[in-house]
MMTF fields as JSON, N, C-alpha, C and O atoms, coordinates in Angstrom:
{
  "mmtfVersion": "1.0.0",
  "mmtfProducer": "UNKNOWN",
  "numBonds": 347,
  "numAtoms": 348,
  "numGroups": 87,
  "numChains": 1,
  "numModels": 1,
  "chainsPerModel": [1],
  "groupsPerChain": [87],
  "chainIdList": ["A"],
  "bondAtomList": [4, 2, 8, 6, 12, 10, 16, 14, 20, 18, 24, 22, 28, 26, 32, 30, 36, 34, 40, 38, 44, 42, 48, 46, 52, 50, 56, 54, 60, 58, 64, 62, 68, 66, 72, 70, 76, 74, 80, 78, 84, 82, 88, 86, 92, 90, 96, 94, 100, 98, 104, 102, 108, 106, 112, 110, 116, 114, 120, 118, 124, 122, 128, 126, 132, 130, 136, 134, 140, 138, 144, 142, 148, 146, 152, 150, 156, 154, 160, 158, 164, 162, 168, 166, 172, 170, 176, 174, 180, 178, 184, 182, 188, 186, 192, 190, 196, 194, 200, 198, 204, 202, 208, 206, 212, 210, 216, 214, 220, 218, 224, 222, 228, 226, 232, 230, 236, 234, 240, 238, 244, 242, 248, 246, 252, 250, 256, 254, 260, 258, 264, 262, 268, 266, 272, 270, 276, 274, 280, 278, 284, 282, 288, 286, 292, 290, 296, 294, 300, 298, 304, 302, 308, 306, 312, 310, 316, 314, 320, 318, 324, 322, 328, 326, 332, 330, 336, 334, 340, 338, 344, 342],
  "bondOrderList": [1, 1, 1, 1, 1, 1, 1, 1, 1, 1, 1, 1, 1, 1, 1, 1, 1, 1, 1, 1, 1, 1, 1, 1, 1, 1, 1, 1, 1, 1, 1, 1, 1, 1, 1, 1, 1, 1, 1, 1, 1, 1, 1, 1, 1, 1, 1, 1, 1, 1, 1, 1, 1, 1, 1, 1, 1, 1, 1, 1, 1, 1, 1, 1, 1, 1, 1, 1, 1, 1, 1, 1, 1, 1, 1, 1, 1, 1, 1, 1, 1, 1, 1, 1, 1, 1],
  "groupList": [{"groupName": "MET", "atomNameList": ["N", "CA", "C", "O"], "elementList": ["N", "C", "C", "O"], "formalChargeList": [0, 0, 0, 0], "bondAtomList": [1, 0, 2, 1, 3, 2], "bondOrderList": [1, 1, 2], "singleLetterCode": "M", "chemCompType": "L-PEPTIDE LINKING"}, {"groupName": "GLU", "atomNameList": ["N", "CA", "C", "O"], "elementList": ["N", "C", "C", "O"], "formalChargeList": [0, 0, 0, 0], "bondAtomList": [1, 0, 2, 1, 3, 2], "bondOrderList": [1, 1, 2], "singleLetterCode": "E", "chemCompType": "L-PEPTIDE LINKING"}, {"groupName": "CYS", "atomNameList": ["N", "CA", "C", "O"], "elementList": ["N", "C", "C", "O"], "formalChargeList": [0, 0, 0, 0], "bondAtomList": [1, 0, 2, 1, 3, 2], "bondOrderList": [1, 1, 2], "singleLetterCode": "C", "chemCompType": "L-PEPTIDE LINKING"}, {"groupName": "ARG", "atomNameList": ["N", "CA", "C", "O"], "elementList": ["N", "C", "C", "O"], "formalChargeList": [0, 0, 0, 0], "bondAtomList": [1, 0, 2, 1, 3, 2], "bondOrderList": [1, 1, 2], "singleLetterCode": "R", "chemCompType": "L-PEPTIDE LINKING"}, {"groupName": "VAL", "atomNameList": ["N", "CA", "C", "O"], "elementList": ["N", "C", "C", "O"], "formalChargeList": [0, 0, 0, 0], "bondAtomList": [1, 0, 2, 1, 3, 2], "bondOrderList": [1, 1, 2], "singleLetterCode": "V", "chemCompType": "L-PEPTIDE LINKING"}, {"groupName": "GLY", "atomNameList": ["N", "CA", "C", "O"], "elementList": ["N", "C", "C", "O"], "formalChargeList": [0, 0, 0, 0], "bondAtomList": [1, 0, 2, 1, 3, 2], "bondOrderList": [1, 1, 2], "singleLetterCode": "G", "chemCompType": "PEPTIDE LINKING"}, {"groupName": "ALA", "atomNameList": ["N", "CA", "C", "O"], "elementList": ["N", "C", "C", "O"], "formalChargeList": [0, 0, 0, 0], "bondAtomList": [1, 0, 2, 1, 3, 2], "bondOrderList": [1, 1, 2], "singleLetterCode": "A", "chemCompType": "L-PEPTIDE LINKING"}, {"groupName": "ILE", "atomNameList": ["N", "CA", "C", "O"], "elementList": ["N", "C", "C", "O"], "formalChargeList": [0, 0, 0, 0], "bondAtomList": [1, 0, 2, 1, 3, 2], "bondOrderList": [1, 1, 2], "singleLetterCode": "I", "chemCompType": "L-PEPTIDE LINKING"}, {"groupName": "SER", "atomNameList": ["N", "CA", "C", "O"], "elementList": ["N", "C", "C", "O"], "formalChargeList": [0, 0, 0, 0], "bondAtomList": [1, 0, 2, 1, 3, 2], "bondOrderList": [1, 1, 2], "singleLetterCode": "S", "chemCompType": "L-PEPTIDE LINKING"}, {"groupName": "PRO", "atomNameList": ["N", "CA", "C", "O"], "elementList": ["N", "C", "C", "O"], "formalChargeList": [0, 0, 0, 0], "bondAtomList": [1, 0, 2, 1, 3, 2], "bondOrderList": [1, 1, 2], "singleLetterCode": "P", "chemCompType": "L-PEPTIDE LINKING"}, {"groupName": "HIS", "atomNameList": ["N", "CA", "C", "O"], "elementList": ["N", "C", "C", "O"], "formalChargeList": [0, 0, 0, 0], "bondAtomList": [1, 0, 2, 1, 3, 2], "bondOrderList": [1, 1, 2], "singleLetterCode": "H", "chemCompType": "L-PEPTIDE LINKING"}, {"groupName": "LYS", "atomNameList": ["N", "CA", "C", "O"], "elementList": ["N", "C", "C", "O"], "formalChargeList": [0, 0, 0, 0], "bondAtomList": [1, 0, 2, 1, 3, 2], "bondOrderList": [1, 1, 2], "singleLetterCode": "K", "chemCompType": "L-PEPTIDE LINKING"}, {"groupName": "LEU", "atomNameList": ["N", "CA", "C", "O"], "elementList": ["N", "C", "C", "O"], "formalChargeList": [0, 0, 0, 0], "bondAtomList": [1, 0, 2, 1, 3, 2], "bondOrderList": [1, 1, 2], "singleLetterCode": "L", "chemCompType": "L-PEPTIDE LINKING"}, {"groupName": "THR", "atomNameList": ["N", "CA", "C", "O"], "elementList": ["N", "C", "C", "O"], "formalChargeList": [0, 0, 0, 0], "bondAtomList": [1, 0, 2, 1, 3, 2], "bondOrderList": [1, 1, 2], "singleLetterCode": "T", "chemCompType": "L-PEPTIDE LINKING"}, {"groupName": "ASP", "atomNameList": ["N", "CA", "C", "O"], "elementList": ["N", "C", "C", "O"], "formalChargeList": [0, 0, 0, 0], "bondAtomList": [1, 0, 2, 1, 3, 2], "bondOrderList": [1, 1, 2], "singleLetterCode": "D", "chemCompType": "L-PEPTIDE LINKING"}, {"groupName": "PHE", "atomNameList": ["N", "CA", "C", "O"], "elementList": ["N", "C", "C", "O"], "formalChargeList": [0, 0, 0, 0], "bondAtomList": [1, 0, 2, 1, 3, 2], "bondOrderList": [1, 1, 2], "singleLetterCode": "F", "chemCompType": "L-PEPTIDE LINKING"}, {"groupName": "ASN", "atomNameList": ["N", "CA", "C", "O"], "elementList": ["N", "C", "C", "O"], "formalChargeList": [0, 0, 0, 0], "bondAtomList": [1, 0, 2, 1, 3, 2], "bondOrderList": [1, 1, 2], "singleLetterCode": "N", "chemCompType": "L-PEPTIDE LINKING"}, {"groupName": "GLN", "atomNameList": ["N", "CA", "C", "O"], "elementList": ["N", "C", "C", "O"], "formalChargeList": [0, 0, 0, 0], "bondAtomList": [1, 0, 2, 1, 3, 2], "bondOrderList": [1, 1, 2], "singleLetterCode": "Q", "chemCompType": "L-PEPTIDE LINKING"}],
  "groupTypeList": [0, 1, 2, 3, 4, 5, 2, 6, 6, 2, 2, 7, 4, 7, 8, 7, 8, 8, 9, 7, 9, 5, 0, 9, 10, 5, 11, 9, 6, 5, 4, 9, 2, 7, 10, 12, 13, 9, 14, 3, 3, 2, 6, 12, 15, 5, 10, 9, 14, 3, 9, 1, 4, 2, 3, 6, 15, 6, 9, 8, 1, 1, 10, 2, 5, 3, 13, 16, 1, 1, 6, 15, 3, 12, 12, 1, 8, 12, 1, 17, 6, 13, 3, 9, 8, 5, 11],
  "groupIdList": [1, 2, 3, 4, 5, 6, 7, 8, 9, 10, 11, 12, 13, 14, 15, 16, 17, 18, 19, 20, 21, 22, 23, 24, 25, 26, 27, 28, 29, 30, 31, 32, 33, 34, 35, 36, 37, 38, 39, 40, 41, 42, 43, 44, 45, 46, 47, 48, 49, 50, 51, 52, 53, 54, 55, 56, 57, 58, 59, 60, 61, 62, 63, 64, 65, 66, 67, 68, 69, 70, 71, 72, 73, 74, 75, 76, 77, 78, 79, 80, 81, 82, 83, 84, 85, 86, 87],
  "secStructList": [7, 7, 7, 7, 6, 6, 7, 7, 2, 2, 2, 2, 6, 1, 7, 5, 7, 1, 7, 5, 6, 6, 5, 6, 6, 7, 5, 7, 6, 6, 1, 7, 7, 6, 6, 5, 7, 6, 6, 1, 7, 5, 6, 6, 6, 6, 7, 6, 6, 1, 7, 2, 2, 2, 2, 2, 7, 7, 7, 7, 2, 2, 2, 2, 7, 1, 1, 2, 2, 2, 2, 2, 2, 2, 2, 2, 2, 2, 2, 2, 2, 2, 1, 7, 6, 6, 7],
  "xCoordList": [-26.778, -26.422, -27.691, -28.731, -27.613, -28.732, -28.404, -27.236, -29.444, -29.233, -28.49, -28.732, -27.578, -26.886, -27.76, -28.335, -27.856, -28.618, -28.029, -26.816, -28.891, -28.467, -27.949, -27.526, -27.959, -27.417, -28.431, -28.279, -29.446, -30.531, -30.068, -30.77, -28.905, -28.428, -29.446, -29.668, -30.063, -31.03, -32.294, -33.012, -32.58, -33.76, -33.464, -34.358, -32.209, -31.802, -31.193, -31.623, -30.202, -29.375, -30.107, -30.042, -30.802, -31.372, -32.733, -33.471, -33.036, -34.356, -35.317, -34.915, -36.579, -37.629, -38.685, -39.276, -38.923, -39.854, -41.298, -42.214, -41.522, -42.888, -43.457, -42.708, -44.785, -45.4, -45.082, -44.958, -44.958, -44.759, -45.887, -46.221, -46.486, -47.518, -46.998, -45.97, -47.722, -47.315, -46.349, -46.062, -45.848, -44.941, -45.444, -44.83, -46.545, -47.187, -46.344, -46.626, -45.322, -44.464, -43.124, -42.174, -43.05, -41.808, -40.905, -41.35, -39.622, -38.645, -37.413, -36.834, -36.997, -35.773, -34.526, -34.531, -33.488, -32.196, -31.71, -31.823, -31.173, -30.614, -31.61, -31.227, -32.877, -33.929, -34.342, -34.696, -34.306, -34.734, -36.215, -37.033, -36.549, -37.944, -38.671, -38.109, -39.913, -40.667, -41.007, -41.441, -40.818, -41.107, -39.867, -39.902, -38.794, -37.572, -37.709, -37.948, -37.56, -37.72, -36.46, -35.422, -36.533, -35.351, -34.138, -32.995, -34.388, -33.267, -32.921, -32.257, -33.388, -33.079, -33.567, -32.826, -34.802, -35.467, -36.684, -37.192, -37.143, -38.308, -39.59, -39.822, -40.414, -41.688, -42.689, -43.693, -42.418, -43.311, -42.833, -43.495, -41.7, -41.156, -42.203, -42.747, -42.476, -43.461, -44.9, -45.813, -45.127, -46.471, -46.818, -45.943, -48.053, -48.416, -48.277, -48.196, -48.248, -48.088, -46.637, -46.366, -45.71, -44.305, -44.129, -44.555, -43.512, -43.376, -42.62, -41.714, -43.02, -42.383, -40.886, -40.105, -40.483, -39.053, -38.281, -37.144, -38.879, -38.22, -38.196, -37.199, -39.304, -39.348, -38.339, -37.755, -38.129, -37.24, -35.764, -34.909, -35.451, -34.05, -33.501, -33.855, -32.643, -32.052, -30.639, -29.896, -30.262, -28.895, -27.88, -28.071, -26.806, -25.724, -24.425, -24.43, -23.329, -22.049, -21.773, -21.109, -22.281, -22.105, -22.696, -22.102, -23.849, -24.509, -24.266, -24.294, -24.03, -23.947, -22.527, -22.279, -21.603, -20.228, -20.086, -20.892, -19.047, -18.778, -19.065, -19.063, -19.313, -19.614, -20.767, -21.091, -21.379, -22.45, -21.924, -22.594, -20.732, -20.141, -19.915, -20.152, -19.459, -19.248, -20.585, -20.659, -21.635, -22.965, -23.412, -23.934, -23.209, -23.587, -22.808, -23.392, -21.51, -20.689, -21.133, -21.293, -21.332, -21.716, -23.081, -23.26, -24.03, -25.36, -25.397, -26.178, -24.574, -24.471, -23.933, -24.414, -22.952, -22.411, -23.477, -23.617, -24.229, -25.302, -26.381, -26.873, -26.741, -27.751, -27.28, -28.057, -26.04, -25.506, -25.447, -25.74, -25.068, -24.935, -26.283, -26.35, -27.353, -28.666, -29.589, -30.754, -29.08, -29.88, -30.186, -29.295, -31.444, -31.764, -30.933, -30.656, -30.537, -29.736, -30.55, -31.767, -29.824, -30.461, -30.843, -31.411, -30.544, -30.891, -29.66, -29.758],
  "yCoordList": [-19.247, -20.191, -20.645, -20.818, -20.837, -21.348, -22.747, -23.113, -23.522, -24.864, -24.782, -23.893, -25.734, -25.826, -26.573, -27.612, -26.057, -26.709, -28.093, -28.246, -29.086, -30.444, -31.249, -32.388, -30.723, -31.459, -32.488, -33.684, -32.031, -32.861, -33.906, -34.891, -33.712, -34.678, -34.872, -35.997, -33.788, -33.893, -34.63, -35.145, -34.692, -35.395, -36.858, -37.621, -37.235, -38.612, -39.296, -40.385, -38.668, -39.325, -39.576, -40.676, -38.566, -38.685, -39.378, -39.332, -40.021, -40.629, -39.552, -38.592, -39.733, -38.832, -39.73, -40.569, -39.556, -40.44, -39.96, -40.739, -38.71, -38.204, -38.518, -38.696, -38.586, -38.862, -37.771, -36.592, -38.2, -37.32, -37.678, -38.857, -36.72, -37.102, -38.196, -38.031, -39.299, -40.425, -41.377, -42.453, -40.993, -41.834, -41.776, -41.12, -42.45, -42.308, -42.75, -42.362, -43.55, -44.013, -43.285, -43.727, -42.187, -41.439, -41.99, -42.682, -41.666, -42.034, -42.628, -42.009, -43.815, -44.399, -43.657, -43.033, -43.74, -43.157, -43.793, -45.004, -42.974, -43.471, -43.627, -43.946, -43.408, -43.519, -42.106, -41.303, -41.788, -40.45, -40.227, -41.128, -39.054, -38.686, -38.763, -38.41, -39.222, -39.344, -37.98, -37.907, -36.914, -35.565, -34.866, -33.671, -35.591, -35.043, -35.07, -36.126, -33.925, -33.833, -34.347, -34.491, -34.624, -35.107, -34.167, -34.619, -32.863, -31.931, -31.701, -30.728, -32.622, -32.65, -31.406, -30.777, -31.081, -30.014, -30.619, -31.661, -29.962, -30.448, -29.97, -28.768, -30.916, -30.57, -30.019, -29.418, -30.222, -29.711, -28.385, -27.832, -27.87, -26.641, -25.53, -25.262, -24.892, -23.817, -24.299, -23.479, -25.594, -26.174, -26.491, -26.925, -26.291, -26.56, -28.027, -28.321, -28.95, -30.37, -30.756, -31.88, -29.85, -30.162, -30.403, -29.578, -31.514, -31.835, -30.75, -30.098, -30.586, -29.591, -29.823, -28.872, -31.087, -31.395, -30.87, -30.42, -30.921, -30.411, -28.879, -28.265, -28.277, -26.803, -26.273, -25.21, -27.005, -26.547, -26.764, -26.127, -27.654, -27.944, -26.862, -26.789, -26.032, -24.945, -25.322, -25.901, -25.004, -25.311, -24.541, -23.366, -25.227, -24.601, -25.29, -26.441, -24.586, -25.205, -26.405, -27.354, -26.366, -27.492, -28.785, -29.852, -28.703, -29.887, -30.095, -31.226, -29.015, -29.094, -28.995, -29.289, -28.58, -28.46, -27.461, -26.542, -27.657, -26.734, -27.342, -26.639, -28.657, -29.328, -30.295, -30.632, -30.735, -31.729, -33.017, -33.63, -33.425, -34.651, -34.538, -35.49, -33.377, -33.163, -33.192, -33.714, -32.645, -32.673, -34.116, -34.441, -34.981, -36.385, -37.015, -37.731, -36.766, -37.349, -36.823, -37.601, -35.514, -34.926, -35.441, -35.786, -35.491, -35.95, -37.449, -37.899, -38.226, -39.657, -39.836, -40.695, -39.044, -39.108, -38.721, -39.371, -37.668, -37.24, -38.317, -38.596, -38.911, -39.978, -41.151, -41.678, -41.564, -42.676, -42.322, -43.161, -41.079, -40.653, -40.55, -40.683, -40.318, -40.133, -41.336, -41.298, -42.388, -43.595, -44.259, -44.41, -44.656, -45.373, -46.65, -47.294, -47.018, -48.23, -49.446, -49.509, -50.408, -51.629, -51.568, -52.525, -50.456, -50.353, -50.22, -50.122],
  "zCoordList": [17.02, 15.986, 15.278, 15.915, 13.973, 13.195, 12.691, 12.558, 12.414, 11.872, 10.547, 9.73, 10.357, 9.074, 8.076, 8.402, 6.889, 5.828, 5.57, 5.427, 5.513, 5.191, 6.362, 6.162, 7.569, 8.722, 9.23, 8.982, 9.928, 10.465, 11.473, 11.702, 12.074, 13.067, 14.187, 14.634, 14.639, 15.731, 15.313, 16.17, 14.024, 13.51, 13.2, 12.834, 13.351, 13.038, 14.254, 14.634, 14.863, 15.885, 17.192, 17.74, 17.693, 19.035, 19.022, 18.039, 20.146, 20.308, 20.808, 21.466, 20.484, 20.97, 21.594, 20.913, 22.885, 23.593, 23.509, 23.769, 23.157, 23.05, 21.664, 20.703, 21.571, 20.272, 19.252, 19.583, 18.025, 16.876, 15.916, 15.802, 15.223, 14.257, 13.314, 12.658, 13.263, 12.43, 13.11, 12.584, 14.27, 15.068, 16.515, 17.357, 16.805, 18.117, 19.304, 20.438, 19.064, 20.157, 20.16, 20.807, 19.449, 19.366, 18.277, 17.361, 18.4, 17.376, 18.03, 18.923, 17.606, 18.157, 17.669, 16.608, 18.449, 18.061, 16.769, 16.579, 15.893, 14.645, 13.519, 12.393, 13.802, 12.793, 12.386, 13.248, 11.098, 10.675, 10.979, 10.794, 11.433, 11.653, 10.317, 9.281, 10.34, 9.098, 8.493, 7.343, 9.246, 8.749, 8.215, 7.922, 8.091, 7.522, 6.0, 5.415, 5.372, 3.918, 3.222, 3.867, 1.926, 1.206, 1.307, 1.233, 1.476, 1.628, 3.107, 3.463, 3.949, 5.388, 6.13, 6.887, 5.895, 6.647, 7.336, 6.92, 8.386, 9.132, 8.453, 8.323, 8.025, 7.393, 8.411, 8.029, 9.705, 10.75, 11.342, 12.22, 10.879, 11.454, 11.363, 10.291, 12.495, 12.561, 12.631, 12.739, 12.575, 12.628, 14.078, 14.828, 14.492, 15.897, 16.312, 17.505, 15.347, 15.684, 15.947, 16.37, 15.706, 15.965, 17.467, 18.274, 17.848, 19.28, 20.056, 19.536, 21.296, 22.166, 22.284, 22.285, 22.384, 22.515, 21.307, 21.448, 20.137, 18.932, 18.928, 18.548, 19.354, 19.419, 20.421, 20.212, 21.51, 22.578, 22.272, 22.888, 21.33, 21.029, 20.11, 18.933, 20.658, 19.872, 19.457, 20.25, 18.231, 17.81, 18.65, 18.964, 19.005, 19.758, 19.362, 18.926, 19.516, 19.176, 20.076, 19.66, 21.306, 22.241, 21.677, 21.832, 21.03, 20.483, 18.996, 18.511, 18.28, 16.821, 16.279, 15.109, 17.129, 16.683, 15.548, 15.405, 14.744, 13.637, 12.274, 11.264, 12.244, 10.978, 11.212, 12.351, 10.122, 10.243, 10.862, 11.693, 10.459, 10.996, 12.498, 13.242, 12.937, 14.372, 15.109, 16.222, 14.512, 15.127, 15.358, 16.425, 14.364, 14.524, 15.672, 16.485, 15.756, 16.841, 18.204, 19.143, 18.32, 19.607, 20.064, 21.232, 19.147, 19.538, 19.811, 20.648, 19.126, 19.453, 20.869, 21.609, 21.248, 22.62, 23.633, 24.669, 23.341, 24.232, 24.347, 25.44, 23.231, 23.248, 24.103, 24.899, 23.956, 24.75, 26.227, 27.079, 26.54, 27.934, 28.636, 29.858, 27.889, 28.497, 28.296, 28.692, 27.691, 27.461, 28.805, 29.641, 29.013, 30.259, 30.365, 29.353, 31.574, 31.735, 31.31, 31.483, 30.746, 30.272, 28.806, 28.28, 28.13, 26.706, 25.863, 24.64]
}
């Protein structure tokens, strides 16, 4: 499966705890990554500064569903299920 153009659910919905260039404390859930372009593409794609967690996240129907809207719902569920307790 390849990323759908204009989706970017993984760059918005999920939290990233590792540093990202320009975001030294990572990215909170629901906040768009600062490297997301206006057409919802990763400006760091293929760049060595792209975080490992982003390089390792491969699109799949399990996480991305069949539509952009489904991707947002699935990843929101995953984010809630993996959130540390107390947050």
